[in-house]
C-alpha positions in Angstrom: 0.1 0.1 0.0 1.2 3.4 -1.1 0.9 5.7 2.1 2.2 9.5 2.3 2.3 8.8 5.9 5.0 6.2 5.3 7.0 8.9 3.9 9.1 10.7 6.6 11.0 13.8 6.1 14.3 12.2 6.5 14.4 9.9 3.5 13.4 6.6 5.2 10.3 4.6 4.1 8.4 3.5 7.0 6.7 0.7 4.9 9.8 -1.6 5.5 10.2 -0.6 8.9 10.4 -3.6 11.4 8.3 -1.4 14.0 5.6 -0.5 11.7 2.3 -1.9 12.9 3.7 -2.5 16.6 5.7 0.3 18.0 4.7 2.7 15.4 2.2 3.6 12.8 4.6 5.6 10.5 5.9 9.4 11.3 3.4 11.0 9.0 0.5 9.5 11.5 2.6 9.9 14.7 3.5 13.7 13.9 7.5 12.9 13.8 6.9 11.1 17.4 7.9 7.7 16.5 8.6 5.1 19.6 12.2 5.9 19.8 11.8 9.6 20.9 10.4 8.8 24.1 13.4 6.0 24.7 15.9 9.2 23.7 14.1 11.6 26.1 12.9 13.6 23.1 9.4 15.0 22.7 9.6 14.7 18.8 12.1 14.0 16.3 14.7 16.7 15.9 14.8 16.3 12.0 11.0 16.4 11.6 10.8 19.2 13.8 13.0 21.3 12.1 11.7 20.3 8.5 7.8 20.3 9.0 7.3 22.4 12.1 9.7 24.9 11.9 10.4 25.1 8.0 7.0 23.9 7.1 8.9 21.5 4.1 7.6 18.3 3.1 11.3 16.7 3.2 14.8 17.6 3.8 15.7 17.1 0.4 14.0 20.4 -0.3 15.7 22.4 1.9 18.7 24.7 1.0 20.7 23.7 3.8 20.4 20.1 3.1 22.2 18.0 4.9 22.5 20.0 7.5 24.2 19.3 11.1 21.0 17.9 12.5 20.5 15.4 9.7 23.9 14.2 9.9 24.3 13.8 13.3 21.2 12.3 14.5 21.7 8.5 14.6 20.4 5.2 16.1 22.7 4.5 18.9 22.6 0.8 17.9 24.2 1.3 14.6 27.9 1.1 14.2 29.8 3.8 12.4 29.6 2.0 9.2 25.9 1.0 9.3 25.3 4.9 10.0 27.3 6.0 7.2 25.4 3.6 5.1 22.3 4.9 6.4 23.0 8.5 5.7 24.3 7.9 2.1 20.8 5.9 1.4 18.8 8.5 3.1 20.5 11.2 0.8 19.8 9.3 -2.2 16.6 8.6 -1.4 15.5 12.3 -0.8 17.5 13.2 -3.7 15.3 10.9 -5.9 12.4 12.2 -4.0 13.0 15.7 -4.8 13.6 14.7 -8.5 10.2 12.7 -9.0 8.0 13.9 -6.2 6.7 12.1 -3.3 4.1 10.0 -5.0 6.3 8.6 -7.5 8.8 7.8 -5.0 6.7 6.1 -2.8 5.7 4.0 -5.6 9.2 3.1 -6.5 10.1 2.4 -2.8 7.0 0.5 -2.1 7.5 -2.2 -4.6 11.2 -2.7 -3.2 12.0 -5.6 -1.2 12.6 -4.7 2.4 
């Protein structure tokens, strides 16, 4: 199913997330407050807060400051440095593609990939 709520600002695709439907319903539906924000003692994801709440943008790839320090520094503490660098590269590539083709087309593309 293609759902814009599965297209968070950071370049991830919620439809492939292992936590979707259990701990989380997708960043769009929880307004940037996925389960992990509570674990990290945050009210809202800082990337979501900057992009949607402060700058009123659909995703980070549309920002003239992309990639900014917030995007480059927020990380899952369980990731190794190598995993984090791969994640950053993949998210930057995803956001460039999303900027190029639009969110609906991007969702169709990533929604047909295998997670």
